[in-house]
LOGUMAR-963122 format. One line per 5 residues: number of its first residue (from 1); their letters; for each residue z, y, x of C-alpha. Coordinates in steps of 0.1 Angstrom, whole numbers, m for minus. Example, Ala and Ser with C-alpha at 12.3 -4.5 7.8 and 13.67 -1.06 7.14 Angstrom:
BEGIN
1	AS	78:m45:123  71:m11:137
This chain:
BEGIN
1	XXXXX	139:m379:78  112:m375:53  89:m404:46  58:m386:55  73:m379:90
6	XXXXX	79:m415:96  49:m424:116  43:m444:147  52:m477:161  90:m474:158
11	XXXXX	90:m465:122  63:m492:113  86:m518:130  117:m506:110  98:m509:77
16	XXXXX	81:m541:85  108:m566:97  87:m597:90  57:m585:109  80:m574:139
21	XXXXX	98:m608:139  65:m627:138  50:m607:167  82:m613:187  80:m650:180
26	XXXXX	44:m650:190  53:m634:224  80:m662:228  54:m690:220  27:m676:244
31	XXXXX	54:m670:271  67:m705:269  33:m720:268  20:m700:298  53:m699:317
36	XXXXX	57:m737:317  22:m741:333  28:m716:361  25:m732:395  56:m731:416
41	XXXXX	53:m721:453  73:m706:481  51:m675:486  24:m656:466  m12:m665:476
46	XXXXX	m15:m647:509  m47:m650:530  m43:m629:562  m75:m610:572  m80:m632:602
51	XXXXX	m106:m658:612  m103:m681:642  m130:m700:661  m118:m729:683  m136:m749:708
56	XXXXX	m123:m780:727  m137:m789:761  m114:m816:775  m102:m815:810  m115:m779:818
61	XXXXX	m91:m755:835  m83:m721:818  m105:m699:841  m135:m721:836  m129:m720:798
66	XXXXX	m127:m683:799  m160:m679:817  m181:m707:801  m166:m707:766  m145:m678:756
71	XXXXX	m166:m649:769  m199:m663:752  m179:m667:720  m164:m632:722  m198:m616:729
76	XXXXX	m213:m630:697  m183:m629:673  m175:m593:683  m205:m583:662  m191:m597:630
81	XXXXX	m191:m571:603  m158:m552:596  m140:m568:626  m114:m544:639  m98:m565:667
86	XXXXX	m108:m595:686  m83:m616:706  m86:m648:725  m67:m675:743  m81:m698:769
91	XXXXX	m60:m727:780  m67:m762:796  m95:m777:775  m92:m753:746  m105:m718:737
96	XXXXX	m95:m699:706  m110:m666:695  m94:m647:666  m112:m620:646  m89:m595:628
101	XXXXX	m100:m575:598  m85:m546:577  m63:m557:549  m84:m557:517  m115:m572:534
106	XXXXX	m131:m601:517  m120:m628:541  m144:m654:526  m174:m631:533  m160:m624:568
111	XXXXX	m157:m662:574  m194:m667:564  m205:m639:586  m185:m652:616  m198:m687:611
116	XXXXX	m233:m674:614  m224:m656:647  m207:m688:659  m240:m708:653  m258:m682:674
121	XXXXX	m233:m687:702  m236:m724:705  m267:m722:727  m247:m703:753  m219:m730:755
126	XXXXX	m219:m760:778  m237:m790:763  m207:m814:764  m182:m793:746  m168:m806:712
131	XXXXX	m183:m789:681  m168:m755:673  m144:m752:644  m139:m720:624  m113:m714:597
136	XXXXX	m94:m685:580  m56:m681:581  m42:m692:549  m5:m702:546  m15:m727:518
141	XXXXX	m29:m749:546  6:m754:560  18:m790:553  40:m791:522  55:m825:532
146	XXXXX	60:m841:566  77:m874:572  81:m898:601  72:m934:600  90:m958:625
151	XXXXX	97:m994:633  121:m1011:656  97:m1040:663  61:m1027:660  44:m1005:686
156	XXXXX	32:m970:680  m5:m979:682  m1:m1003:652  20:m977:634  m6:m950:637
161	XXXXX	m34:m973:628  m16:m984:597  m8:m949:587  m44:m937:590  m61:m969:576
166	XXXXX	m37:m978:548  m9:m953:539  m31:m921:541  m55:m936:516  m27:m941:491
171	XXXXX	m14:m906:494  m48:m890:490  m49:m902:454  m20:m879:445  m32:m850:424
176	XXXXX	m33:m817:444  m33:m834:479  m60:m818:501  m55:m838:533  m32:m865:549
181	XXXXX	m30:m860:587  m14:m884:611  m2:m874:645  18:m888:673  19:m925:681
186	XXXXX	m8:m942:702  m46:m941:695  m66:m973:700  m90:m971:729  m113:m995:746
191	XXXXX	m111:m992:783  m137:m1004:808  m116:m1005:840  m142:m1005:868  m136:m1021:903
196	XXXXX	m152:m993:925  m158:m1016:955  m177:m1042:934  m196:m1014:917  m207:m1002:952
201	XXXXX	m215:m1036:964  m242:m1040:937  m256:m1006:946  m247:m989:912  m235:m954:906
206	XXXXX	m210:m942:880  m238:m923:863  m260:m955:860  m230:m974:846  m222:m946:820
211	XXXXX	m259:m943:810  m262:m981:805  m232:m984:783  m245:m955:762  m280:m969:759
216	XXXXX	m267:m1003:748  m247:m988:718  m275:m976:695  m291:m985:662  m327:m974:662
221	XXXXX	m348:m970:631  m382:m986:634  m399:m971:604  m415:m991:574  m434:m1024:575
226	XXXXX	m460:m1023:547  m481:m1051:532  m501:m1054:501  m470:m1064:479  m440:m1047:495
231	XXXXX	m425:m1024:520  m394:m1028:540  m375:m1007:565  m369:m1019:600  m339:m1011:624
236	XXXXX	m330:m1024:658  m293:m1031:656  m274:m1026:688  m242:m1007:680  m210:m1022:693
241	XXXXX	m192:m1039:665  m166:m1056:686  m150:m1057:721  m171:m1089:728  m202:m1068:722
246	XXXXX	m192:m1045:750  m183:m1075:773  m219:m1088:768  m235:m1057:783  m256:m1063:814
251	XXXXX	m267:m1037:840  m300:m1039:858  m299:m1036:896  m323:m1014:916  m329:m1044:939
256	XXXXX	m339:m1065:910  m320:m1088:887  m289:m1078:867  m251:m1080:867  m228:m1086:837
261	XXXXX	m204:m1058:829  m175:m1082:832  m185:m1089:868  m176:m1053:878  m151:m1043:853
266	XXXXX	m123:m1055:829  m128:m1046:792  m94:m1039:775  m86:m1033:739  m57:m1010:744
271	XXXXX	m46:m975:736  m50:m940:752  m24:m930:778  7:m919:761  9:m883:769
276	XXXXX	30:m870:739  62:m886:727  73:m881:691  109:m890:679  130:m884:648
281	XXXXX	167:m887:655  160:m904:688  137:m931:673  99:m931:682  79:m923:653
286	XXXXX	45:m913:639  42:m881:619  23:m879:586  16:m843:573  4:m837:538
291	XXXXX	m14:m804:529  m20:m794:493  m51:m777:477  m50:m739:476  m42:m737:439
296	XXXXX	m19:m768:436  17:m767:427  38:m772:458  67:m789:439  43:m812:419
301	XXXXX	24:m822:449  55:m832:469  71:m849:439  39:m869:433  38:m880:470
306	XXXXX	75:m890:469  69:m911:438  40:m928:455  61:m935:486  89:m949:464
311	XXXXX	65:m972:446  50:m984:478  84:m993:492  93:m1010:460  61:m1030:458
316	XXXXX	63:m1042:494  34:m1021:507  56:m1011:535  64:m1039:559  101:m1047:558
321	XXXXX	106:m1033:593  87:m1000:587  107:m970:573  98:m935:564  120:m904:566
326	XXXXX	113:m869:555  110:m843:584  101:m812:564  99:m808:526  87:m775:515
331	XXXXX	94:m784:479  132:m787:488  133:m752:501  111:m739:472  135:m755:447
336	XXXXX	166:m741:465  150:m706:466  137:m707:431  169:m721:418  190:m696:437
341	XXXXX	169:m666:426  168:m680:391  206:m683:391  209:m647:404  188:m636:375
346	XXXXX	210:m655:350  243:m642:365  228:m607:366  218:m610:330  251:m623:319
351	XXXXX	269:m594:337  246:m570:321  255:m584:287  292:m581:295  287:m544:303
356	XXXXX	269:m538:270  296:m556:251  324:m537:268  307:m504:260  297:m512:223
361	XXXXX	325:m537:213  301:m552:187  288:m587:188  259:m577:165  248:m549:188
366	XXXXX	254:m570:219  231:m597:204  204:m572:196  205:m560:234  208:m597:245
371	XXXXX	176:m606:227  157:m581:247  163:m599:279  147:m633:271  120:m617:251
376	XXXXX	110:m594:279  111:m623:303  89:m644:282  65:m616:277  65:m611:315
381	XXXXX	58:m648:320  29:m646:295  14:m616:315  20:m636:348  0:m665:334
386	XXXXX	m29:m643:324  m29:m627:358  m30:m660:376  3:m655:394  27:m682:404
391	XXXXX	65:m686:402  75:m678:439  101:m660:458  85:m626:452  78:m630:414
396	XXXXX	112:m645:406  128:m619:429  111:m592:408  127:m608:376  161:m610:393
401	XXXXX	160:m574:405  147:m562:372  170:m581:350  194:m552:344  165:m527:339
406	XXXXX	151:m548:311  179:m537:288  178:m500:297  153:m489:271  170:m511:245
411	XXXXX	204:m496:253  191:m460:250  176:m468:217  205:m488:203  232:m464:215
416	XXXXX	215:m434:198  211:m454:166  247:m466:169  258:m430:172  241:m420:140
421	XXXXX	253:m451:121  290:m445:130  287:m411:113  285:m430:79  248:m424:73
426	XXXXX	227:m450:55  219:m478:80  181:m475:76  180:m437:75  203:m436:106
431	XXXXX	180:m460:124  149:m439:116  167:m407:128  183:m422:159  151:m439:170
436	XXXXX	129:m409:165  153:m387:187  148:m411:218  115:m427:213  98:m401:234
441	XXXXX	124:m403:262  122:m441:262  84:m440:266  86:m413:292  112:m432:313
446	XXXXX	90:m464:312  59:m444:321  77:m429:351  88:m464:362  53:m476:361
451	XXXXX	39:m444:376  61:m450:407  47:m485:412  9:m478:406  2:m464:441
456	XXXXX	17:m495:458  m6:m517:437  m37:m498:447  m32:m499:484  m39:m527:509
461	XXXXX	m17:m537:538  7:m564:549  36:m551:528  13:m549:498  1:m585:504
466	XXXXX	37:m597:504  54:m576:477  26:m570:452  37:m598:429  73:m586:430
471	XXXXX	62:m552:418  38:m566:392  65:m588:378  89:m558:375  62:m537:359
476	XXXXX	53:m565:334  89:m569:325  95:m532:320  63:m529:299  74:m557:276
481	XXXXX	109:m543:274  95:m510:262  76:m528:234  109:m546:225  129:m514:226
486	XXXXX	104:m496:203  101:m524:178  126:m552:177  157:m533:186  154:m506:160
491	XXXXX	143:m531:133  173:m553:139  196:m524:141  185:m513:106  184:m548:91
496	XXXXX	216:m562:106  238:m533:97  226:m533:61  244:m566:57  277:m565:40
501	XXXXX	298:m581:67  335:m577:73  343:m549:96  345:m561:132  381:m560:146
506	XXXXX	368:m561:182  373:m523:184  411:m529:177  415:m554:205  437:m537:231
511	XXXXX	421:m550:263  387:m540:250  397:m504:246  399:m495:283  361:m491:288
516	XXXXX	357:m466:259  389:m448:270  376:m445:306  342:m432:292  360:m407:270
521	XXXXX	380:m394:299  349:m391:320  331:m373:292  361:m350:288  363:m344:326
526	XXXXX	325:m337:326  327:m314:296  355:m294:313  338:m292:347  302:m284:336
531	XXXXX	307:m247:327  321:m242:362  291:m260:377  266:m239:357  284:m207:368
536	XXXXX	282:m218:405  249:m236:403  237:m219:435  263:m236:456  258:m269:437
541	XXXXX	220:m269:445  227:m258:481  251:m287:485  226:m311:471  200:m300:495
546	XXXXX	224:m302:525  233:m338:514  196:m346:513  189:m333:547  219:m351:562
551	XXXXX	207:m383:546  173:m378:563  191:m375:596  212:m407:587  180:m427:581
556	XXXXX	171:m422:617  204:m437:628  201:m469:608  175:m488:630  143:m504:618
561	XXXXX	129:m538:611  99:m549:590  116:m579:572  151:m590:572  158:m625:587
566	XXXXX	155:m654:563  175:m686:567  157:m717:556  179:m739:577  153:m749:603
571	XXXXX	157:m738:639  131:m744:666  139:m752:702  112:m748:727  116:m762:763
576	XXXXX	92:m752:792  96:m770:825  79:m762:859  42:m767:856  41:m797:879
581	XXXXX	66:m817:859  54:m851:849  55:m860:812  81:m888:820  104:m862:835
586	XXXXX	99:m839:805  105:m868:781  138:m878:798  150:m841:797  140:m838:760
591	XXXXX	160:m869:752  191:m853:768  186:m822:748  182:m842:716  215:m859:722
596	XXXXX	232:m826:729  217:m809:698  225:m838:676  262:m835:686  264:m799:676
601	XXXXX	280:m789:643  260:m783:611  230:m805:623  214:m827:598  184:m841:618
606	XXXXX	164:m835:649  126:m840:652  115:m839:688  82:m838:707  79:m842:744
611	XXXXX	47:m835:764  29:m812:740  30:m800:704  18:m813:671  2:m795:642
616	XXXXX	m12:m814:613  m34:m840:629  m38:m819:661  m20:m827:693  m18:m802:721
621	XXXXX	m11:m820:754  11:m803:780  33:m825:801  57:m796:810  66:m787:774
626	XXXXX	90:m801:748  102:m789:715  126:m798:686  128:m789:650  165:m789:640
631	XXXXX	173:m791:604  207:m776:596  229:m783:566  222:m759:536  233:m723:542
636	XXXXX	261:m724:516  277:m755:531  277:m741:566  306:m725:584  283:m704:605
641	XXXXX	251:m685:601  218:m696:616  220:m667:640  255:m678:653  242:m714:656
646	XXXXX	211:m702:676  234:m683:700  257:m713:704  228:m738:709  212:m715:735
651	XXXXX	243:m714:756  250:m751:754  214:m761:763  214:m737:793  244:m756:806
656	XXXXX	227:m790:804  219:m803:840  186:m818:828  174:m784:818  184:m765:849
661	XXXXX	148:m757:858  136:m753:823  131:m723:801  151:m728:769  142:m709:738
666	XXXXX	160:m713:705  143:m694:676  161:m685:644  147:m697:611  116:m680:596
671	XXXXX	97:m686:565  66:m706:575  35:m689:567  50:m654:566  39:m632:594
676	XXXXX	45:m596:603  13:m590:622  m8:m605:650  24:m615:668  53:m633:653
681	XXXXX	77:m618:678  101:m589:674  91:m573:706  58:m575:723  45:m555:753
686	XXXXX	9:m559:763  m2:m550:799  m39:m548:803  m58:m553:836  m84:m575:853
691	XXXXX	m67:m592:882  m48:m624:871  m24:m623:901  m14:m586:894  m10:m593:857
696	XXXXX	13:m623:866  34:m601:889  37:m572:864  45:m596:835  73:m613:855
701	XXXXX	88:m580:868  89:m566:833  103:m598:818  130:m598:845  140:m562:836
706	XXXXX	141:m569:798  161:m601:802  190:m579:815  192:m560:781  222:m573:761
711	XXXXX	204:m573:727  173:m593:736  169:m631:738  140:m654:746  123:m629:769
716	XXXXX	91:m645:781  58:m637:799  26:m654:790  18:m656:828  52:m664:839
721	XXXXX	43:m698:853  10:m711:866  m2:m747:865  m9:m765:897  m44:m781:901
726	XXXXX	m62:m802:927  m96:m785:934  m126:m805:948  m150:m782:965  m182:m799:972
731	XXXXX	m203:m792:1003  m237:m790:987  m257:m794:1019  m238:m825:1032  m238:m840:996
736	XXXXX	m276:m836:994  m281:m851:1029  m262:m882:1017  m282:m885:985  m256:m870:962
741	XXXXX	m253:m840:939  m224:m820:925  m227:m836:891  m225:m871:905  m194:m862:925
746	XXXXX	m178:m846:895  m186:m874:871  m172:m899:897  m140:m879:902  m135:m875:864
751	XXXXX	m140:m913:859  m116:m921:887  m88:m897:875  m89:m894:837  m117:m916:827
756	XXXXX	m151:m907:809  m156:m915:773  m190:m931:775  m195:m940:739  m176:m952:708
761	XXXXX	m170:m986:693  m176:m988:654  m155:m1011:633  m160:m1009:595  m156:m972:589
766	XXXXX	m136:m963:620  m147:m953:655  m128:m958:687  m134:m943:722  m149:m965:749
771	XXXXX	m135:m951:781  m148:m959:816  m122:m955:843  m111:m966:877  m77:m985:879
776	XXXXX	m49:m960:872  m30:m968:905  m61:m959:926  m54:m920:924  m19:m908:924
781	XXXXX	m21:m880:952  m46:m857:968  m51:m881:998  m59:m910:974  m83:m888:955
786	XXXXX	m101:m881:989  m104:m919:992  m122:m924:960  m156:m940:968  m189:m924:960
791	XXXXX	m221:m942:953  m252:m925:970  m286:m940:964  m289:m944:1002  m263:m971:1001
796	XXXXX	m243:m955:1029  m204:m959:1023  m191:m924:1013  m158:m911:1000  m150:m878:982
801	XXXXX	m134:m864:1014  m167:m869:1032  m185:m844:1011  m158:m821:997  m127:m802:1006
806	XXXXX	m97:m811:984  m68:m786:982  m40:m777:958  m42:m744:940  m28:m729:908
811	XXXXX	m41:m712:877  m26:m696:847  m17:m720:819  m32:m695:794  m54:m665:798
816	XXXXX	m52:m640:770  m77:m613:762  m78:m585:736  m111:m567:728  m126:m586:757
821	XXXXX	m100:m573:783  m74:m595:800  m37:m589:793  m3:m603:798  21:m604:770
826	XXXXX	58:m600:775  77:m610:743  113:m610:731  135:m614:701  162:m590:690
831	XXXXX	196:m605:686  206:m594:650  243:m592:658  236:m566:685  204:m547:677
836	XXXXX	179:m542:650  142:m545:659  140:m507:660  170:m503:684  157:m531:706
841	XXXXX	123:m514:708  139:m481:717  157:m498:746  125:m514:758  107:m481:757
846	XXXXX	133:m467:781  128:m495:805  90:m489:803  95:m452:811  105:m462:845
851	XXXXX	81:m492:850  54:m484:875  18:m496:868  m10:m498:893  m41:m477:887
856	XXXXX	m64:m493:861  m36:m510:842  m22:m498:808  5:m509:785  7:m510:747
861	XXXXX	33:m521:721  27:m549:697  50:m572:677  71:m558:648  70:m523:664
866	XXXXX	33:m521:656  38:m534:620  68:m512:614  50:m480:624  19:m489:603
871	XXXXX	39:m498:572  63:m467:577  32:m446:574  19:m464:544  53:m464:526
876	XXXXX	58:m427:532  24:m421:517  33:m443:488  65:m426:482  48:m392:481
881	XXXXX	21:m405:457  48:m421:435  68:m388:433  36:m370:424  25:m394:398
886	XXXXX	59:m394:382  57:m356:381  22:m358:366  32:m382:339  61:m359:328
891	XXXXX	41:m327:331  14:m342:307  41:m355:284  61:m323:281  32:m299:287
896	XXXXX	55:m281:313  59:m277:350  95:m266:350  109:m295:330  95:m322:353
901	XXXXX	108:m303:384  143:m302:369  142:m339:360  130:m348:395  159:m331:410
906	XXXXX	175:m366:409  150:m382:433  162:m366:466  198:m374:456  189:m410:455
911	XXXXX	183:m409:492  219:m400:498  230:m432:480  205:m453:498  215:m443:532
916	XXXXX	253:m446:523  248:m481:509  228:m493:539  254:m479:564  282:m496:546
921	XXXXX	263:m529:544  252:m526:581  215:m530:571  185:m512:588  156:m495:572
926	XXXXX	130:m523:564  100:m528:541  122:m539:511  144:m508:515  112:m486:514
931	XXXXX	101:m506:484  135:m499:468  129:m462:474  95:m464:456  112:m481:426
936	XXXXX	140:m455:426  115:m427:423  108:m440:388  143:m452:379  165:m423:388
941	XXXXX	145:m398:368  154:m417:336  188:m402:336  172:m367:340  149:m374:312
946	XXXXX	177:m384:289  196:m351:298  166:m327:297  151:m342:265  184:m338:246
951	XXXXX	190:m303:259  154:m294:247  162:m309:213  193:m287:211  174:m256:222
956	XXXXX	149:m262:195  178:m257:170  181:m221:183  209:m226:209  208:m207:242
961	XXXXX	202:m227:273  239:m227:286  251:m237:251  225:m264:247  234:m278:281
966	XXXXX	271:m278:272  265:m294:239  238:m320:248  248:m331:284  282:m347:275
971	XXXXX	266:m367:247  243:m384:272  272:m396:295  277:m429:277  241:m440:275
976	XXXXX	236:m430:312  266:m450:322  255:m479:301  219:m481:317  232:m475:352
981	XXXXX	259:m501:347  236:m528:334  210:m522:362  237:m522:390  255:m552:378
986	XXXXX	221:m570:372  213:m566:409  248:m574:423  242:m611:426  212:m605:449
991	XXXXX	229:m577:469  263:m594:475  254:m631:479  216:m636:481  204:m672:474
996	XXXXX	184:m691:500  150:m673:504  163:m642:485  174:m626:517  141:m606:515
1001	XXXXX	153:m589:483  189:m582:493  182:m550:511  161:m538:482  190:m545:458
1006	XXXXX	215:m527:481  192:m497:483  186:m495:445  223:m500:437  234:m473:463
1011	XXXXX	207:m449:453  211:m452:416  249:m450:416  251:m419:438  221:m401:421
1016	XXXXX	236:m408:387  269:m391:397  251:m361:412  224:m359:386  250:m350:358
1021	XXXXX	256:m318:377  225:m311:397  199:m316:370  215:m292:344  220:m266:372
1026	XXXXX	183:m269:383  172:m269:346  191:m236:341  179:m220:373  143:m229:365
1031	XXXXX	146:m216:330  159:m183:343  131:m181:368  105:m189:341  119:m163:319
1036	XXXXX	120:m137:346  84:m145:355  73:m143:318  90:m108:315  74:m94:346
1041	XXX	39:m108:345  33:m118:309  51:m89:292
C-alpha cells in the first residue's frame, strides 16, 4: 500500500505506537478512577411514574373512609396534570389514593402538582383526620438493612424505647443513611382509666373530661414585657412534663367546686394494647429498618451500619442481655448477584480467549485479543461513570452478555492481518494492507450494533426503565471495542511481529491441530457446496422464508411472561383468618405455622408478624392477618428450587390444624422494588360495578372457578371476606329529649371501647399519647356495650341501649376503586412448573367467556397480561425501528439499497434459532427475549457484512459475481466462526447456570446464542444466494429502464 494512501485512524495508530499506547493507558487510568467510585446497587435508579396520597383516620370503617376521605381526595387529585389513571384503597382507618402517569413523565413535577391538589382537598376532609402524606414510588426508599433486637429479660416497651432513643441516633451518623425506623414492640402510653359511675356521680360528661385534660396541657405565649431598660418574653407554662402533672389535674363541677382527676380515674404509665406481635425465630423482637439516601451506595451503607453495630456491641453500648440479628440485608444479595454476574463475565471472557487461542495457536496474537477485553471494560466503566450509572444487576449483566462481543472487532481485524502476515509479507506492510481491507467492515458492523439499540434508548416504558442501563453498558463496551480494534490491535500486530522471536511451535502441538483441521474441513465442505447452492438459490431462499414463517408460528406456542422468576431466597407466607378472629387466636396459629416452617428443609430463619403487617416504621393493624418472611439457604446450596419449596410449604401449611379456617398463600421470591405494573400479580381480573354485595358475590364466584385450574395458585378475591362490626344507630329524637347528641354518644362509645387520645405528654424531645378510656373489662360484647353509661346534662341515668339500637353487621375489609368506580380484584399466580403467565391468562380467558355478569358490570384484565400486551407492542415497534436503522446505516455506508438488503437476509434467520433455543430450554417469550431479538438485529448482520464486503472487494478486481462469491465467501468462514464462537461461549455461563439475580439475563443469553448460531449456519448460504439474486435483478432493471 502506497504511503499517500495510508490515511485515517488505523494507519495513524500503526505508525504512532507510542501515542496509541499512551492513549490506551489513559483509558485504563480514567476507567479505574471512575470505575472504583461507581456506586453498587441491586437495580438501576428506577422511579415509577406513580404518586400516592395517604390519609389515616383511626377507627373509621372502610365505607365511611370511602365516603368522607377517599372520594374528596379522588375528586381533587384526578385533576393532576398528566395523570392517566387514579386508583384508591379504603380500609379501616386508612385511605390511599394512587395517581399513575405515563412513563417518561417528570415524577418530581407530578408530585408537586399533586401536593397542591392535596392541599386543596384538605378542607373537604373531616377535621380530626391525621395530616395527609404524599410520596412517589421510589425503590431506593426500600430498607437496605433490617434487623431484629430482642432480649430474654426486658419487655418490648423498653426495647422499642431504647431502639428509638439510643440505637437509632447512633445509626443515623452513618454516611448515606436516610432514616432509621423502629417498628413492632410496645409503644409507651399514658392511660387515664375512668370509673364511669364515679364520673356520673359528679355530673361530668366524657366530653367535659376530655376538654379539661386538653386545656390543662398548654404553653401559652404572653407577649413581651417592656420597661425603660429591657424587654422580656412571657409564657404561661402548663404542658405536661411528667405523669404527676397529669395526676394533679382538677376538673370543675357544674354544681360548684372541683374534683381531682385521681378521684374519678387511675393514671397509668403503661403501653398501648399489644395488637401486633413480632418474632424472629420464635423470639419476641423489635424491628429496626434502615433506608439509604437515593444516591448512596447500598453496600457501603450496609457495611457502615454493620461496623457501627459491631463497635456498639464491643463497647458495651448494647446491654448484655440485648441481641441483634439481621432479618434482611440487601447488600448480601447485591454482593451475591454482583459477584455472580462478575464471575460469569470472567468465565465468559476466559472461554472467549480459549476459543481465540485454539483458532490462532499463537500466544502473541491471543494476548493482543486478550488486551481488548480489559481495555474495553475499563473504557466502558469510564463512560458509565461519566453517565452517572451504577454497578447493578443490569449494567453488570450488560458486561457479562457483551463479554464475547467485545473481541469480535479485534478478531476480524487481527485475523485479516494474520492472513496477510502468514503470506510472508513485511509485518508492517501486511498490517497496513490487512487493516485497510476490513476497517470499513468493522466500523459498519459496530454501527449496525449501535443502530439496533438506539430506538430502545429513545422510548419510555417499563422495559426501557428496567433494561436501559443494560443496553447502554453493551453499547459503551462495543463502542470502546471499536476504538481498540482500529488502533491498539493493528499497532500491536505490526510491532510485535517485527520482533525477531523464535518461531512458535504451538502450531506443531498435536492436540491443538484439531480446531484448524475442523475449520479447514468446514471451509472445504462449504467451498464444495456453495456452487450447488448458488445454482439452486430459489429453493434455498424459499426454504429460508418457510423456516422464518414456521418460527413465527412457533413463537405463539411458547407462552408469554414479562420477566422470568428471580430467586433471592426470600419466600413470603401470608395467612388470613376469618374476619372475627381475635389477635390472640391469630398469634397462636402463626406460632404453629412458624414451628412448621422452621422444621422444613433449606430454611435459614423465619421472621413472623401476627395481627397485622410492618413496613418501615409503619404498622398496619389487622387482627385476622399474619405473615412470615422465610429466608432460605443460598440457591446454589439448595437441593430444590424456590418454586419447589413454595409448593411443598403450601401443601404442608394447609394440613396444619391451626390453619384449617385460614387462607394460606406462599409467594415465591421476587426482587424487592421491581414491579411489572400497577399489580404485582401474574393474573388479575377486575370486575367493575357499584353494589358491594354484588361485587363480593361475583368476586367469590370467579375465584372459586379459577381455583379449580391446575396451573394457578394463591387465587384470591379482594372482597372474599367481610369484617364484622357492631353498629350503634342513635335515635336522634330520644337522645335530644334526654339532653344528648350523636357526637356525645359517639365520643363516649369510643372512649369506652378503644379509648380517646385527649392530648400528649412531653418528656425531653419525645411525646407520648395520653389516652382516656374506660376499664378494658367493661365492654367485651354487644350487650355490655349497650350497658355503657351516658352522661346527659339532665342528670338522668341513661345507658347506650336507651338511645341507640346496637346490632352486628359486616363491611368489606377493603374497598377498591379505579377511575372513581368501585371494583373487585381477583388475583392469582401462575405455577411456573405448569403454566407460563401467557398460558395461565389464556385459561382464565376461557373461564371468563362463560362467566355471566349482571347488567352494568364489566370485566377487564390487569396484572402481567396488561404489561405483557403493552410491552409486546413496544418491543415489536422497536424491532421494526431497529431493522430500519440497521438498513439505513448500511445504505448510507455502501450508497446502495441492494447490498443492505442482501446483508439483512440474516435477520429473519435469527428468529429460527431463537425459537428453537427457547423451545429446547423450555422458556417462554419474555421482555429479555425480545431485548435479545433487538440485539440480534445488529449482531447477525455482522457476518453478512463480512461476506458481502469481501465479495465486493473481489468484484472490484474484475471478477464476475459468481466467481467473486466462490472466491471470497470461503475466506470469511474462519473469522465468522471465530467471532460467533467467542460471542456464544462468552454468553454460555449466563445461559447455562445464571448467578443469583442474573436469572433476568438468562433468557436473553439463550435467545442470542440460539439466534446467532442458527443464523450463522444459514447466513453462509442464504446471504450469497440473496446477494446474487438481487444483483441479477438490479442488472435486469438497469438494462430495461436505464439502457
